[in-house]
N, C-alpha and C positions, 0 to 999 in steps of 0.2 A: 382315713375315716373321719378324723376331726375336721378336715376340710369341708365334708358334706354339711356339718352342723353349722357353717358360717353364714350360709344364705338360706332363704326361704325355699328355694328350688332344690338345693341340696338336701335339706330336711325332707322335702317332699320325695326325692329320690329314695332316701333311706326308708321313710315310711311305706313308700310303695313296694319295696322288697320285703318288708315285714307283713304287709297286707297280703301280698301274693304267697308268701310262704305259709302263713296261717291258713289261707285257702287251700293250698295244695295238701297240707297237713290233715285238714279237716277232711277233704273230698278223697284224698288218696289213702289216708291211714285210718283216721278216726271213725268214718262212716262205714268203711268195709268191715272193720273190727266189730262195730255194732251189730251190723246185720249178718255177717258170716260166722263170727265167733261168739255172738251174744255177749259182747263186752262194751257196754255203753259208756264206761267210765271216761275214756278220753274225750268223747263227744262232749261231755259235761264240762271239760276243761278247755278244749281247743275251740268249741263253738263260741263261748263268750269272749274268749281272747280274740277270735277272728272278728267278732261284732264290734269290739272296741277298737281294733285297728282299722276296720272298714270305716266307722265313724269319724275316727281321728284323721283318716286320708281325705275323706270328703271335706271334712272342715278345713283341713290344711290346704288341700287343693284349691278350694274355693277362695280362701284368703290370698293365696299365693298368685293364681291366675287372674282374679279381679283386681290386683294391686297394680296392673298395668304392664304394657309390653307383650300381651299375648293376643293373638288373632282369635277369632270366633272359633275357627276350625281347631286351633291348639286347645282351647278351653274345653270343647265338646270332647276332644280326644282324651285329655287328662282326666275329666270327670267320668267319662264313660268307660275308662280303662278299669275302674273299680268294680264294675258289674260284669266284666267279661273275664272268664278264667284265663289266667296267664296276661291279662291285660296290662297290669302294672309292670310286668317283666318287658313286654313289648314297648312300653313308653320309655323304658330306661335311656335310649338313644336319644329320643326327643328331648327329655329332661336334661340330660347331660349337655346337649347343644345349647339349649335354652339358658342353662346355668352359665355356661361360658359366654353366651351372647350378652346376657344381663350384667355379667361382671364387668364388661368393657364399656357399658353405658355410663 
């Protein structure tokens, strides 16, 4: 886990997991509880938390990919992943490969 924090791409991988997890929690647990059980409390907590992780992901992704060594297609994929449900999880393999590639440069 500590290894992830040592590079911008590693930090992006970790934040991607956080962003994806908060989205799943929001859509899979909090929103159904709000509408089916009339319990909106969790949306009030998870909604802003997801918003913060989403903004942090976009900011970190932008600074990471525009730092060099990324193709236009990779940049679009990394930035677009945050708006597609499960997208940050699907990008994990790309980010891991890119982290290893950039470590050897």
